[in-house]
N, C-alpha and C positions, 0 to 999 in steps of 0.2 A: 416545589422541585420536580420536575418532571424528569422520569427515569427511564432507562432502557438499559434492562438486563442481558446479557450474553454469555451463555455457556453452554457447551455441547451436550450437556446431559440435564434433560427435563426435570428430575428432581431436584438438582441445584438452582435451577431456573425457579422452581416453585418454590422452595425455601426461602431463597432470596426475596422473592417477590411478597411473601408473607412477613418478613422481618420489615422491608422496607416499608409497606403501607402500613405497619404498625406506628411508624413513625411521624409526628403530626407533621403535615406541610408536604407529605411527599407523595407524589402519585406513579405508578409504573404504568406507563403509556403504551409502552411494547417491549418485547422480547424477540430474542434471535440465538439460533442453534449453531452459529457459526460468525466468524469476522467477516466473510462478504456479505452474508446477511444482514450483519450488524451495521456496515457502511451504508448499505441500500438504506435501510429502514431509517438512518438516522438523516440521511440526506433528504426524506420526504416526510419526515416527523420531528417538530421543534423538541428535543430534549436538551435539558441542560446539564444532565449527567451521566455517563454511563458506565455501569458496574460491570467490567469485564475481565473475562476469564484470559488466562494468559495460554495455557495448553491447549490448543484444539486444532482438528485436522484441518488441512488448506491453509487458509489465512488464518494465522494465530492474532493472538490478542495484541503483540507489539506490532505487527505488520497492519493489524486493523486500526490501532491509534496512529498511525502513521497516516492514513487514509482519511481517517476522520479529521485529522489537522488541515487538510485542504477545504474543510466546509467554510462558508463566509463567517459562519458563527459556531466555532468548533465549540463541542462540548467537554464540560471536566471529565476527565478519566480516572477512575478508581480500578486498578486493578484488583483483581480476586484469582489467588493461586493457593494450591495445596502444598508448594514447595519452596522452602526457604530460599532454594537457589533463582527460582522466578521471581522471587521479591526483591532478590539484589538486581534482575534484570529491569524490574519495576522502577526501582530507584534510578538506574542507567537511563531509561527512558522519560525520566523527571516526570512522573504520573504524581495528581495531587496526592495520592495515598495509594495504598495497598493493604490488602486485607487477607490473613491468612486463613483459608479454611479449616474446619468449618467457622464460618461467620458467626460472630457473635453481634446481638443486637446494639449492645452499648457501644462497640468498636465500630460497627457501620454507623451509627448516630454521630460519632466525631467525624468519621472520614466525611459525611455528606454534610454536616455543619463547615467543615472546612472548605468544601467546593462550595456552599453555597456562599460564603465571605469573600471570595475571590473575584477581583474585579474583570470583566469579559478579556480585556487586554492582555491580562497575567494568564489567563487561559489560555490565549492565543500563542504567547509566548513559551508556556510549556508545552504545548501540542505541537510547535513548529520544532521544538529541540528532540521530539522522538524519533531516533534514530537505532533500528533494530540490528542486531549484529550480522544477520544474514542477509541476502539480497532480498528483495519483495518476489513473492511469487505471482503478483498481478501488479499491473500498471492502472492508472486510476486518473480519470478527468471527468469534468463537468458536462454534463449532454443535456442541453434543455432543462437546465435547473436541477437534474439529477445527477448522481454520481454513476459513473460505468466503471466497472472494472474488468479488465482483460486479461487473461493468463499469459505472462510472459513466454510460454511456450508456442502460443499462438501468433506471436508477432514476428514477422518476417525481416522485417528492416524498419530503420527508424532515420527519420529525414527532417533536417533542420530548415526551416521555413520563417525566415523574419524573427520574431522573438517566440514561438512555438517549435516544439519537434511535432513531427505528425508520425505517429505508430501506425503502420501498415500492418493490418492482420488479416486472419481468414476471414473475418466478419465486415471487413471494410476498415476505417480510418478513424484515429483517435487523436484528438488534439492535447498533447501534454505541455504544460507550462512548468519545464524544467529542461536547464541547458543539458545540450547533448553530452558535454564532459562529465557532468555527473553522472547520467545514466550510463557512459562508458565504463567509469568508474566502479558503478554498481555492477553491471552486468558484463563485464570484460572478458568473464570465462566464457559466455555464450556468443558474444557479439563482436565481429572484427570491423576495425575501422577500414572503409575502403576511402573514404574522402574525407575531407575536412567539415562536410556536411551531411554525413550517411554513416551508419552502422548497418550491418547484415550479419543476422544468424548463420552462424557457420554451418549448421546441419541444414539450411536452406540454399547454400550455393550448389548449384548444378554444373555450372561450366565458366571457365574464364576465358574470354575471346578477344579476338583483335579486330576492331571494326575497319571498314574499307578507309575510314580517313585516319587511321592509326591509333586511334583511342581503345584502351582497354575496358570491356565491360564485363560484369558479372551477370549469369541468368539467376533468377531467384525461382526455386520451385514453387509450383503452386500458384505464382502470381502472372507469370508471363512478363514481368518487368527485366530491363536489362538496364543496369546501372553502371554509371561510369566510375572507374578507378582511377584515384590520382597518382602521377608518376612517384609522388612520395609515398603514395601507400603501398603500391605495386611490391617492392621487394618483402616487406613484413607479411602482406597477404600472401604470397606465393609460399614462404617461409610454413606460414600457420595452416596452410591448405596442404602441404608436404605431410604433417603431423596429424592430418586429423583422419 
């Protein structure tokens, strides 16, 4: 079994590596110090199971698990935590198992054996069920076979095109395979709906203007883009802008 160990504390990673490699049939192929690094490593390195810390700065373990679920072959996830409250969150995320720190070898062996016995389809079902309580800090998409994460704070607007949503951000564009409606539900505090196919970050709107043909447009800071506002969305947009 090929393992990826993720923890923001180097001594914890080292200890978990020693325990895991003492178990027959287990090999630690990589480790990572945060959730974002974990997702990127898992995308380019075949792993069967991720031993994933929950409380980490930036992309925490619960959010990382959700991004890992987008892989073509998502690994089993065993959460590691120092707090019982986080263990409860792990259950809600439907992890394969969870381990309380300090991790005991016997308990780790049980968790890895449980992960080993799971059919790949079951792993995917569990991974797809991961739903963190808070909105994600990053959006994630496949780019040339790898997973790319973009901070949500860098996204200027989201535009639905066919079956994809194009996330426009400071570094370019990212194709997201998620419905615009779901993104609005998750990030509604940050984005405003201006059209049935478009959400714009409220703090990026610099002006609301009327074009010569009568259409209402919003200017998006840092992009030069002018995006149309539907008549239906206009009253709510004006109310939101007055309160910003």
